[in-house]
C-alpha positions as CSV (number, residue, x, y, z in Angstrom):
1,M,7.5,116.7,20.6
2,I,4.9,117.6,23.2
3,R,4.4,120.8,24.3
4,L,2.3,121.5,27.8
5,P,-0.1,124.2,27.1
6,V,0.2,127.8,26.4
7,G,0.8,129.9,29.9
8,R,-1.8,132.4,31.4
9,A,0.7,135.3,30.1
10,C,0.2,133.9,26.4
11,K,-4.1,133.6,27.4
12,G,-3.8,136.5,28.5
13,L,-2.8,138.8,25.3
14,L,-4.3,136.4,23.2
15,L,-7.9,137.9,25.0
16,L,-7.3,141.2,24.9
17,A,-7.3,140.5,21.3
18,V,-9.4,139.0,21.0
19,A,-11.2,141.3,22.7
20,A,-11.3,144.5,20.0
21,Q,-12.7,142.5,17.6
22,C,-16.1,141.3,19.7
23,Q,-17.6,143.4,19.4
24,H,-19.6,142.3,16.4
25,S,-21.4,139.0,16.1
26,S,-20.2,136.6,13.5
27,Q,-23.9,136.4,12.2
28,E,-23.6,140.2,11.6
29,I,-19.9,140.5,10.1
30,A,-21.2,137.9,7.8
31,A,-24.1,139.6,6.8
32,A,-22.2,143.5,6.5
33,V,-20.5,141.1,4.3
34,D,-23.1,139.9,2.0
35,K,-24.0,143.8,2.0
36,Q,-20.9,145.7,1.5
37,G,-18.5,143.3,0.3
38,C,-16.9,143.5,3.7
39,F,-16.3,144.2,7.4
40,Q,-14.3,147.2,8.5
41,A,-14.2,145.9,12.8
42,P,-13.4,149.2,15.0
43,S,-9.5,148.0,15.1
44,G,-8.9,148.8,11.0
45,A,-9.2,144.7,10.8
46,R,-11.1,143.5,7.7
47,A,-13.4,140.7,6.9
48,C,-14.3,140.4,2.5
49,A,-15.8,138.2,0.1
50,Y,-13.0,136.0,-1.5
51,N,-15.1,134.0,-3.9
52,L,-13.1,132.5,-7.2
53,T,-13.3,130.1,-9.6
54,V,-11.8,126.8,-9.9
55,E,-12.7,124.7,-12.9
56,G,-15.3,126.6,-13.8
57,K,-16.9,126.0,-10.2
58,T,-17.3,129.2,-8.1
59,V,-15.4,128.5,-4.6
60,E,-16.3,129.8,-1.9
61,G,-14.9,131.6,0.4
62,L,-13.9,134.8,2.9
63,S,-10.3,136.8,3.5
64,F,-9.1,138.4,6.4
65,Q,-6.8,141.1,7.0
66,P,-4.6,143.1,9.9
67,A,-5.3,146.9,9.7
68,G,-2.4,149.4,8.9
69,D,0.2,148.2,6.2
70,G,3.0,145.6,6.2
71,L,3.4,142.2,5.0
72,F,2.1,139.5,6.8
73,P,1.8,136.1,7.2
74,G,-0.9,134.8,5.2
75,V,-3.5,131.6,6.4
76,L,-5.9,129.2,5.0
77,L,-8.4,127.6,7.3
78,I,-9.9,125.0,5.7
79,P,-13.6,123.8,7.9
80,G,-14.8,120.3,8.5
81,Y,-18.0,118.6,7.9
82,E,-21.2,120.8,6.6
83,R,-19.6,124.2,7.8
84,T,-18.3,126.4,5.8
85,A,-16.2,129.5,5.7
86,R,-18.3,131.3,7.4
87,D,-18.0,129.1,10.9
88,L,-14.3,130.3,11.0
89,I,-15.3,134.2,11.0
90,P,-14.1,134.4,14.8
91,L,-10.4,132.5,14.1
92,G,-9.9,134.8,11.4
93,M,-10.5,137.7,13.1
94,R,-9.1,136.5,16.7
95,L,-6.0,135.9,13.5
96,A,-6.6,139.2,12.3
97,A,-5.7,141.1,15.2
98,S,-3.0,138.6,16.3
99,R,-1.0,140.5,12.7
100,F,-1.8,137.3,10.5
101,A,-3.6,137.1,7.0
102,A,-6.1,134.9,5.8
103,A,-8.9,133.2,4.2
104,A,-11.6,130.5,4.9
105,I,-12.3,128.6,1.9
106,S,-15.2,126.3,1.5
107,Q,-14.7,122.7,0.2
108,P,-16.8,122.1,-2.9
109,G,-20.1,120.6,-2.1
110,F,-21.0,122.6,1.4
111,G,-22.1,126.3,1.6
112,K,-21.5,128.5,-1.7
113,S,-19.1,126.4,-3.0
114,Q,-20.2,124.2,-6.2
115,G,-19.7,120.7,-5.4
116,P,-19.6,117.9,-6.0
117,A,-18.2,117.5,-2.8
118,D,-15.1,113.6,-2.9
119,F,-14.2,113.4,0.9
120,V,-11.2,116.2,0.9
121,G,-10.1,114.0,-2.7
122,P,-7.9,115.4,-5.7
123,K,-10.9,118.0,-6.5
124,T,-11.2,119.9,-3.3
125,L,-7.5,120.2,-3.6
126,R,-7.0,121.6,-6.7
127,A,-9.9,124.4,-5.2
128,L,-7.7,124.0,-1.8
129,T,-4.7,125.1,-3.1
130,A,-6.0,127.8,-5.9
131,A,-6.9,129.4,-3.1
132,Y,-3.7,128.8,-0.9
133,R,-1.9,130.6,-4.5
134,K,-4.6,133.5,-4.4
135,L,-4.0,133.8,-0.8
136,Q,0.2,133.8,-1.0
137,H,0.3,136.9,-3.4
138,E,-2.3,139.2,-1.7
139,P,-0.3,142.8,-1.8
140,F,-0.7,142.5,2.2
141,V,1.1,138.8,2.5
142,D,4.3,138.2,3.4
143,A,4.3,135.4,0.5
144,G,7.3,133.5,2.2
145,R,5.4,132.7,6.0
146,M,2.8,130.6,4.8
147,A,0.5,128.6,6.9
148,I,-2.1,125.7,6.9
149,Y,-5.8,125.3,9.5
150,G,-7.7,122.6,9.2
151,Y,-10.6,120.9,11.5
152,S,-11.7,117.5,11.2
153,R,-12.1,117.8,7.3
154,G,-9.9,120.6,7.5
155,G,-7.8,119.1,9.3
156,M,-7.4,115.8,6.7
157,A,-6.8,118.5,4.2
158,A,-4.6,120.4,6.1
159,S,-2.7,117.2,6.0
160,L,-2.8,116.1,2.7
161,L,-2.0,119.7,1.9
162,A,1.2,119.8,3.8
163,V,2.6,116.9,1.9
164,E,2.2,118.3,-1.4
165,L,3.3,121.8,-0.9
166,D,7.0,122.9,-0.8
167,D,6.3,125.9,0.6
168,V,4.4,125.4,3.4
169,K,6.0,126.7,6.6
170,A,3.8,125.6,9.7
171,A,0.0,123.5,9.7
172,V,-2.2,122.5,12.4
173,F,-3.8,119.5,12.2
174,G,-6.9,119.4,14.4
175,A,-9.6,116.4,14.5
176,G,-8.3,115.0,11.2
177,I,-8.2,112.0,9.8
178,Y,-5.4,111.0,8.7
179,D,-5.2,106.7,7.8
180,F,-8.3,107.1,5.6
181,K,-8.6,102.9,5.3
182,R,-7.9,102.5,9.5
183,A,-10.1,105.9,10.0
184,Y,-12.8,103.9,7.7
185,S,-12.2,101.1,10.2
186,D,-12.4,102.1,13.4
187,A,-15.8,104.9,12.0
188,K,-18.2,104.4,15.3
189,L,-21.4,106.6,13.5
190,P,-22.2,104.8,10.6
191,G,-23.4,108.6,8.8
192,V,-19.1,108.7,8.8
193,R,-18.8,105.6,6.8
194,A,-21.5,106.0,4.9
195,N,-20.2,109.7,4.1
196,M,-16.9,107.7,2.8
197,K,-18.4,105.3,0.7
198,A,-19.8,107.6,-1.5
199,E,-17.9,109.6,-1.8
200,T,-14.9,107.6,-2.4
201,G,-15.9,104.8,-3.7
202,M,-13.1,103.2,-1.4
203,T,-11.0,102.0,-3.8
204,A,-7.5,101.6,-3.1
205,E,-6.9,104.4,-5.3
206,A,-9.3,106.5,-2.9
207,I,-7.0,105.7,-0.1
208,R,-4.0,106.2,-0.9
209,E,-5.4,109.1,-2.6
210,R,-6.4,110.6,0.8
211,S,-4.4,109.1,3.4
212,S,-1.7,112.0,4.2
213,I,0.3,109.6,6.3
214,L,1.6,106.9,4.0
215,R,3.7,110.2,2.7
216,M,4.2,112.4,5.7
217,D,8.3,111.7,4.0
218,R,7.2,115.0,2.3
219,L,6.7,117.1,5.5
220,K,8.6,119.7,5.0
221,C,7.2,122.1,8.1
222,P,6.6,121.6,11.9
223,V,3.2,120.9,12.9
224,L,0.3,120.6,15.1
225,I,-1.3,118.2,16.6
226,L,-4.7,119.5,18.1
227,H,-7.4,115.8,19.2
228,G,-9.7,114.9,21.8
229,G,-9.6,112.2,23.3
230,A,-13.3,110.6,23.2
231,D,-14.0,111.9,20.3
232,I,-16.3,109.7,18.3
233,N,-16.6,111.4,14.6
234,V,-12.9,111.2,14.3
235,P,-11.3,108.2,16.5
236,V,-8.6,109.9,18.7
237,S,-6.4,106.6,16.4
238,Q,-5.7,108.7,14.2
239,A,-3.7,111.7,16.0
240,L,-1.6,108.3,18.0
241,L,-1.2,106.8,14.2
242,L,0.0,110.4,13.1
243,Q,2.5,110.8,16.0
244,D,4.4,107.3,15.6
245,R,4.9,108.6,12.1
246,L,5.7,111.5,12.8
247,T,8.3,110.2,15.4
248,A,10.5,107.6,13.0
249,L,10.5,109.9,10.9
250,H,12.3,112.5,13.2
251,K,10.0,115.3,12.0
252,E,9.0,119.1,13.9
253,F,5.4,118.4,15.6
254,E,3.7,119.4,18.6
255,I,0.3,117.2,19.6
256,H,-2.2,117.7,22.9
257,I,-4.6,115.6,23.4
258,F,-7.5,116.4,25.4
259,P,-8.7,113.5,26.8
260,D,-12.3,113.9,28.1
261,R,-13.2,116.4,24.9
262,P,-14.9,115.2,22.3
263,H,-14.9,115.8,18.4
264,S,-15.2,119.6,18.7
265,I,-12.1,120.4,21.7
266,G,-13.0,124.4,23.0
267,P,-11.3,126.9,22.8
268,E,-8.7,125.6,23.4
269,V,-8.1,125.0,19.9
270,S,-7.5,129.1,18.2
271,E,-5.2,129.4,22.1
272,L,-3.0,126.9,20.5
273,T,-3.4,128.0,16.7
274,I,-2.5,131.5,18.1
275,D,-0.1,130.3,20.0
276,F,1.3,128.4,17.4
277,L,1.6,129.7,14.1
278,R,3.0,133.5,16.4
279,R,6.1,131.0,17.5
280,K,6.6,129.0,14.1
281,L,6.0,132.0,11.6
282,A,8.2,134.7,13.6
283,P,10.5,136.8,10.8
């Protein structure tokens, strides 16, 4: 299924909500969290340190909690290569302003999450699963309304988690890899191929573990796919392959391809993500 971009009215409401959170920069929010453990926006929304220990290693995280009481939908946020939970502060605060609880998690090997990195392999997925379950059981989260968002390596991770976790109600895959072998063959940047090889060995088992497209028959939730048509980090062929597979399986999905956009699509990612989650996680 292909949806048109969100309408102006929806965007206007989102911008009003975001404006309430934009009185402080991401750097100021991160500094406050480092110093005090939490940052509270004038609206009452909070960002707090959310670190955890998985298999004896520290996993870095930040939580985002809306103001007020109640049970809010929970969203796990996963950044990409060389990005950390702190890079997702803007989206986390936007989600909190829109009445979602969220947790952004740095993948092992990046930020303060102890590694080594394994290109979204088993260790990374175990760390992310632990963070997902931790968020799900917070007293302010509605355990029955959980979602996952990821971009780049995070989009790949989100796709792998979505086919393994039975209770995910919505997922957003931004600029992700879904067919690991095809991505290696199509990669235009030598550095990407080098990382894939160095972190996984490109063995048959490693390729299978990291190719969510092989297990999309297990998918139980609606999906939003976002990708730039001019992406040289992750070729847009990955999104098109996933589109074809989900169509063949009669799965519920939406896809937005931005023909002239690079790997980093732009502000539409947050707008479309929040619109999608509002529709799919409504009570």
